[in-house]
C-alpha positions in Angstrom: 0.0 0.0 0.0 1.4 3.4 -0.9 2.4 5.7 1.9 -0.1 8.4 0.8 -3.0 5.9 0.5 -6.1 6.7 2.7 -6.9 4.5 5.6 -10.5 4.2 4.5 -12.7 4.9 1.4 -16.4 5.4 1.6 -18.5 4.9 -1.5 -21.6 7.1 -1.3 -22.3 10.3 0.6 -25.7 9.8 2.0 -26.2 10.4 5.7 -24.7 7.0 6.6 -21.7 7.4 4.3 -20.9 10.8 5.7 -21.5 9.6 9.3 -19.1 6.7 8.7 -16.5 9.0 7.3 -16.8 11.5 10.1 -16.5 8.7 12.7 -13.4 7.4 11.1 -11.9 10.9 10.8 -12.6 11.7 14.4 -10.6 8.5 15.3 -7.6 10.0 13.4 -8.0 8.0 10.2 -7.6 9.5 6.7 -10.8 9.1 4.7 -11.9 9.7 1.1 -15.5 9.7 0.1 -16.6 9.0 -3.5 -20.0 10.3 -4.7 -21.5 9.7 -8.1 -23.6 12.9 -8.1 -22.1 16.3 -8.4 -23.4 17.2 -4.9 -23.2 15.2 -1.7 -26.2 14.1 0.4 -28.0 11.0 -0.9 -31.5 11.6 0.6 -30.5 15.0 2.0 -30.7 17.2 -1.1 -32.8 20.2 -2.1 -33.5 21.8 -5.5 -35.8 24.1 -7.4 -38.0 21.3 -8.8 -41.0 23.4 -9.9 -40.4 27.1 -10.4 -37.5 29.5 -9.8 -37.2 30.4 -6.2 -39.2 27.5 -4.9 -36.9 25.2 -2.9 -38.0 21.6 -2.5 -36.5 18.7 -0.5 -36.0 15.8 -2.9 -36.4 13.1 -0.3 -35.9 13.7 3.4 -37.8 16.8 4.7 -38.3 16.4 8.4 -35.4 15.6 10.8 -37.0 13.8 13.7 -34.5 10.9 13.7 -31.7 13.3 13.2 -32.4 15.2 16.4 -32.8 11.9 18.3 -29.6 10.4 16.9 -26.6 10.3 19.3 -24.4 10.9 16.2 -26.0 14.2 15.3 -26.4 15.3 18.9 -22.6 15.0 19.3 -21.9 17.4 16.4 -22.0 21.2 16.4 -23.2 21.7 12.9 -24.4 25.2 13.7 -20.9 26.4 13.3 -21.3 25.7 9.6 -24.6 27.7 9.4 -27.1 24.9 9.9 -30.3 26.0 11.5 -33.2 23.8 12.4 -36.8 25.2 12.7 -39.3 23.5 15.0 -42.9 24.1 13.9 -45.4 24.8 16.8 -46.6 21.2 16.5 -44.6 18.3 15.0 -47.6 16.4 13.5 -51.3 16.7 12.8 -53.6 13.9 11.6 -56.7 15.2 9.8 -60.1 13.5 9.9 -63.4 14.2 8.2 -65.7 16.8 9.6 -62.8 19.2 10.5 -61.5 17.0 13.2 -57.8 16.6 13.9 -55.5 14.8 16.2 -52.5 17.1 16.9 -49.3 15.5 18.3 -47.8 18.3 20.4 -44.4 18.3 22.0 -46.3 17.7 25.3 -47.8 14.3 25.9 -50.4 15.8 28.2 -51.4 18.5 25.6 -51.6 15.8 22.9 -53.8 13.7 25.1 -56.1 16.6 25.9 -57.1 16.7 22.2 -57.9 13.0 22.0 -61.3 13.0 23.8 -62.1 9.7 25.4 -58.5 8.5 24.9 -56.9 11.3 26.8 -55.8 9.2 29.8 -55.0 6.1 27.7 -52.6 8.1 25.5 -50.8 9.5 28.5 -50.5 6.1 30.0 -49.0 4.7 26.8 -46.7 7.5 25.8 -45.8 9.2 29.1 -43.3 6.5 30.3 -41.8 6.0 26.9 -41.1 9.7 26.4 -39.6 9.9 29.9 -37.3 7.1 28.8 -36.7 8.6 25.3 -32.9 8.6 25.5 -32.8 5.0 26.7 -35.4 3.9 24.0 -33.5 5.6 21.2 -30.2 4.1 22.4 -31.9 0.7 22.0 -33.7 1.5 18.7 -30.6 3.1 17.0 -28.2 0.5 18.2 -27.1 -2.8 16.6 -29.6 -5.6 16.6 -27.4 -8.0 18.6 -26.5 -6.1 21.8 -27.6 -6.5 25.4 -29.8 -3.5 26.2 -28.0 -0.9 28.4 -31.4 0.1 29.9 -33.3 -3.2 30.4 -36.3 -1.7 32.2 -36.8 1.0 29.5 -36.3 -1.7 26.8 -39.0 -3.8 28.4 -41.5 -0.9 28.6 -40.9 -0.1 25.0 -40.6 -3.7 23.7 -43.8 -5.1 25.0 -46.2 -2.8 23.0 -43.7 -2.4 20.2 -43.9 -6.1 19.3 -47.5 -5.7 18.4 -49.1 -4.6 15.2 -50.2 -1.0 15.0 -53.8 -2.1 14.5 -53.6 -4.4 17.5 -52.1 -1.9 19.8 -54.5 0.9 18.8 -57.6 -1.2 19.3 -56.4 -2.6 22.6 -55.6 0.8 24.0 -58.0 3.3 22.5 -61.7 3.8 21.9 -62.3 6.9 19.8 -61.2 7.8 16.2 -58.5 10.3 16.8 -55.9 8.4 18.8 -56.1 5.2 16.7 -55.7 7.2 13.5 -52.7 9.1 15.0 -51.0 5.8 15.8 -51.9 4.2 12.5 -50.4 7.2 10.6 -47.0 7.1 12.4 -47.1 3.3 12.1 -47.6 3.5 8.3 -44.2 5.0 7.9 -43.0 1.3 8.2 -44.4 0.8 4.7 -45.8 -2.5 5.9 -49.4 -3.8 6.4 -50.5 -2.3 9.8 -51.8 -5.7 11.0 -48.3 -7.1 10.9 -46.1 -7.6 14.0 -43.7 -4.8 14.9 -45.5 -2.1 13.0 -46.5 -0.6 16.4 -42.7 -0.1 17.0 -42.4 2.3 14.1 -45.4 4.4 15.3 -44.1 4.5 18.9 -40.6 5.4 17.9 -41.8 8.3 15.7 -44.2 9.5 18.3 -41.4 9.4 20.9 -39.1 11.4 18.7 -41.8 14.0 18.0 -42.5 14.5 21.7 -39.0 14.3 23.1 -36.9 15.9 20.3 -39.3 17.5 17.8 -39.6 17.1 14.1 -37.7 20.1 12.8 -37.1 21.2 9.2 -33.8 22.7 8.0 -33.8 26.3 7.1 -33.2 26.7 3.4 -33.8 23.0 2.7 -32.4 19.6 3.8 -29.5 20.0 1.4 -28.1 22.4 4.0 -27.7 19.5 6.4 -25.7 17.5 3.8 -23.5 20.6 3.3 -22.9 21.0 7.0 -21.9 17.3 7.3 -19.5 17.7 4.4 -18.0 20.7 6.1 -17.6 18.8 9.3 -15.7 16.0 7.5 -13.4 18.4 5.6 -12.6 20.2 8.9 -11.4 16.8 10.2 -9.1 16.4 7.1 -11.5 14.1 5.1 -11.7 14.4 1.4 -14.8 14.2 -0.8 -14.7 13.5 -4.6 -18.0 14.2 -6.3 -19.1 13.3 -9.8 -17.2 9.9 -9.5 -19.3 6.8 -9.9 -17.7 3.6 -8.7 -18.6 0.6 -10.8 -15.9 -1.8 -9.7 -13.8 -2.1 -6.5 -10.7 -2.4 -8.7 -11.2 1.3 -9.7 -10.5 2.5 -6.2 -7.1 3.2 -4.8 -5.7 1.0 -2.1 -7.1 1.4 1.4 -7.3 -0.7 4.6 -11.1 -0.6 4.4 -13.8 0.3 1.9 -17.3 1.1 3.2 -20.2 1.0 0.9 -23.2 3.4 1.5 -25.1 1.4 -1.2 -27.8 -1.2 -1.6 -26.6 -4.8 -0.9 -27.2 -5.5 -4.6 -24.8 -2.7 -5.6 -22.2 -4.0 -3.2 -22.4 -7.5 -4.7 -22.1 -6.0 -8.2 -19.2 -3.6 -7.4 -17.2 -6.0 -5.3 -17.8 -8.9 -7.6 -15.7 -12.0 -7.1 -13.9 -10.3 -4.2 -16.9 -11.6 -2.2 -17.6 -15.3 -1.7 -20.3 -16.6 -4.1 -22.7 -17.7 -1.3 -22.5 -14.4 0.5 -22.9 -12.5 -2.8 -26.1 -14.5 -3.7 -27.5 -13.6 -0.3 -26.9 -9.9 -0.9 -28.6 -10.2 -4.3 -31.6 -11.8 -2.5 -32.1 -8.9 -0.2 -35.8 -7.9 -0.2 -37.2 -4.4 -0.9 -40.5 -3.0 0.2 -43.1 -0.8 -1.5 -42.1 2.3 -3.4 -43.4 5.8 -3.3 -44.9 8.4 -5.7 -43.8 11.8 -4.6 -45.3 15.2 -5.5 -43.8 18.7 -4.9 -45.9 21.7 -5.4 -45.3 25.4 -5.9 -48.3 27.1 -4.2 -49.9 30.5 -4.3 -51.0 30.2 -0.7 -50.6 27.8 2.3 -52.6 24.6 2.1 -56.1 25.6 3.3 -56.7 22.9 5.9 -60.2 22.8 7.3 -58.8 21.8 10.7 -57.0 24.7 12.3 -54.6 22.4 14.1 -53.2 21.2 10.9 -51.9 24.7 10.1 -49.6 24.6 13.1 -48.0 21.3 12.1 -44.9 20.8 10.0 -46.1 17.3 9.0 -49.7 16.4 8.2 -50.9 12.8 7.8 -53.8 12.5 5.3 -55.7 9.3 5.2 -58.7 9.3 7.5 -59.4 6.7 10.1 -57.3 3.7 11.2 -59.5 1.4 9.1 -59.0 3.6 6.0 -55.2 3.7 6.4 -55.1 -0.1 7.2 -57.1 -0.8 4.0 -54.9 1.3 1.8 -51.7 -0.3 3.1 -53.2 -3.7 2.6 -53.9 -2.8 -1.1 -50.3 -1.7 -1.6 -49.0 -4.9 0.0 -51.2 -6.9 -2.4 -49.8 -5.1 -5.4 -52.7 -2.7 -5.9 -53.1 1.1 -5.9 -55.6 2.4 -3.3 -58.2 4.9 -4.4 -57.7 6.8 -1.2 -54.0 6.4 -0.4 -52.4 7.4 2.9 -50.5 10.6 2.2 -47.6 12.1 4.2 -47.6 15.9 3.7 -44.9 18.4 4.7 -45.6 22.2 4.5 -42.1 23.8 5.2 -42.8 27.3 3.9 -45.3 28.0 6.6 -42.3 28.0 9.0 -39.4 28.7 6.7 -40.1 31.7 4.4 -36.8 31.1 2.6 -38.4 28.1 0.8 -40.4 30.2 -1.6 -40.7 33.8 -3.1 -42.5 36.2 -0.7 -46.1 35.3 -0.3 -45.8 32.0 -2.0 -45.5 28.5 -0.5 -44.2 24.9 -1.1 -45.8 21.5 -0.4 -44.1 18.1 -0.3 -46.0 14.8 -0.2 -45.8 11.1 -1.0 -47.9 7.9 -0.9 -47.0 4.3 -0.9 -47.3 2.2 -4.1 -46.2 -1.3 -5.1 -42.5 -1.7 -5.8 -41.6 -0.4 -9.2 -45.1 0.9 -9.9 -45.6 3.0 -13.1 -49.0 4.4 -11.9 -49.1 8.2 -11.5 -50.9 8.7 -8.2 -50.9 12.5 -8.5 -54.7 12.8 -9.0 -55.4 10.6 -6.0 -52.9 12.3 -3.8 -54.4 15.7 -4.6 -57.9 14.4 -4.1 -57.0 13.4 -0.6 -55.7 16.9 0.1 -58.7 18.5 -1.4 -60.9 16.3 0.9 -59.4 17.8 4.0 -58.3 21.2 2.5 -61.0 22.3 0.1 -59.6 24.7 -2.4 -56.1 23.2 -2.4 -56.1 22.5 -6.1 -56.7 26.2 -6.7 -53.4 27.1 -5.0 -51.2 24.9 -7.3 -48.9 27.0 -9.5 -46.7 24.0 -10.6 -45.9 20.5 -9.6 -43.1 18.0 -9.9 -43.9 14.3 -9.8 -41.5 11.4 -9.2 -42.6 7.8 -9.7 -40.6 4.9 -8.2 -38.4 4.6 -11.2 -37.5 8.3 -10.9 -36.7 7.9 -7.2 -34.4 5.0 -8.0 -32.8 6.9 -10.9 -32.1 9.8 -8.4 -30.8 7.4 -5.7 -29.9 3.8 -6.7 -30.4 2.8 -3.0 -34.2 3.4 -3.5 -34.7 0.1 -5.4 -38.2 0.1 -6.8 -38.8 3.4 -5.1 -38.3 2.0 -1.6 -37.0 4.9 0.4 -36.4 2.7 3.4 -33.6 0.9 1.6 -35.2 -2.6 2.2 -38.3 -4.0 3.8 -38.1 -4.0 7.6 -40.5 -6.8 8.4 -40.0 -9.3 11.2 -37.7 -11.6 9.2 -35.4 -9.0 7.6 -35.2 -6.7 10.6 -32.8 -9.3 12.1 -31.1 -10.3 8.9 -30.3 -6.9 7.5 -28.6 -7.3 5.0 -27.9 -11.0 5.8 -27.9 -13.1 9.0 -24.5 -12.2 10.5 -23.4 -11.2 14.0 -21.6 -8.2 12.6 -23.9 -7.2 9.7 -21.6 -4.3 8.6 -18.6 -6.6 7.9 -18.4 -9.0 5.0 -16.6 -12.3 4.8 -13.9 -10.4 2.8 -11.4 -8.5 5.0 -11.6 -4.8 4.4 -15.0 -4.6 2.7 -18.0 -3.2 4.7 -21.6 -2.1 4.2 -22.7 1.1 6.0 -26.0 2.0 4.3 -29.6 2.0 5.6 -29.8 -1.6 4.4 -28.0 -2.4 7.7 -29.3 -1.9 11.3 -30.9 0.2 12.5 -32.4 0.9 9.0 -33.9 3.9 7.2 -33.9 7.5 8.4 -31.5 10.4 8.5 -29.8 9.4 11.8 -26.4 8.3 10.5 -26.2 5.4 13.0 -25.7 2.7 10.3 -22.6 4.5 9.3 -21.4 5.0 12.9 -21.7 1.3 13.7 -20.1 0.3 10.5 -17.2 2.7 11.1 -16.8 1.3 14.6 -16.6 -2.2 13.2 -13.9 -1.0 10.8 -12.0 0.6 13.7 -12.2 -2.5 15.8 -11.4 -5.1 13.0 -8.9 -3.2 10.9 -7.2 -0.9 13.4 -7.7 -2.5 16.7 -9.5 0.5 18.1 -12.6 0.1 20.3 -14.7 3.3 20.2 
């Protein structure tokens, strides 16, 4: 190996690739990141997708898991100009008749708006939010690790093992609280009657209460730029516009970490990996895709429910039964007439996202993997249902189908923005069944993407744990 060769190379500059590089650089290792795009970021990019002056987040828009992540909480990205904005309420779930369930930062205030389920919500969420740091330490850690906070792990684990539908029906009686839990559970992109879907809902609700669901002033791309600046301040190097198609193209290094899909790792590493392991990577399973719509708007989204106007994120899908039915349709390979839609309205709280007096909207719904069906009309019909007059505010739109999402980021296979289905089986075999899922059978080759534990989200912890594996295995350093 040449004297000037880097200690480590990272392929891909998404949140996990940058987190891995920063973790290695903070341990005193020289790192080079290679990124195929002309800009860094993976799912953390922003652009003028509709009209000049309208800034849209291409994928990630709300940073709930970022603020909960030990990696991000240990960085001072404000010194690079990063500013997070907390809307007055993290989330609202709209229902017919002008009703709304608002998830406030306070558990008590949230419960107060849930009618007959006021006390039940406080009993469920109160202890979990008080244990938020311990729960997130568990959730964002490797799969195979003894919990450092066993009592908190038990309080979270017992309800989390259930389906979102089962937990909601066991705990609540009205419409609002079950719909709220179903909405956050639907971020799993799984059928809501499947085990563990409650865990997704509980984790997201905990992050909203304990840490908030902020947006980034000026767009999520600013977060990627701040992480890149942090890495460069530590001596790391970033090479953009450089697609890596074969591992032989890379300079020599003690370790190469791939912020890619398992299939891409198998293709790039080729026969450097054992055939059996490579076939297991190629068999990694992906979940549903998304159809995403960005709007340039003349006015804010005119929600009937006033509470929705205070929230950065709004879940549009009606009752628990409606959301459950829609996700069942998607899992069966069909397209629901009334899809569950996740909406973000950043310009209400960040005027820099649009020209003065104008606004932006961001939304997506789930569809079968690789779908070619344009769901724009159905998405907009759902918003019109709860915000009459919405269509009249649309100045322009940008639509991305699953193939567009994958073309933008190859990690989104079939439009799967979670980088692999997180059902009961694959949660514990991500990307394959292996005690150290970040390492491979070949010395010096590692996977650090969201296809490893703890999975999707802009938290960087897949990269952190992969980097720690590298430090331990290649350099004898225990972080």
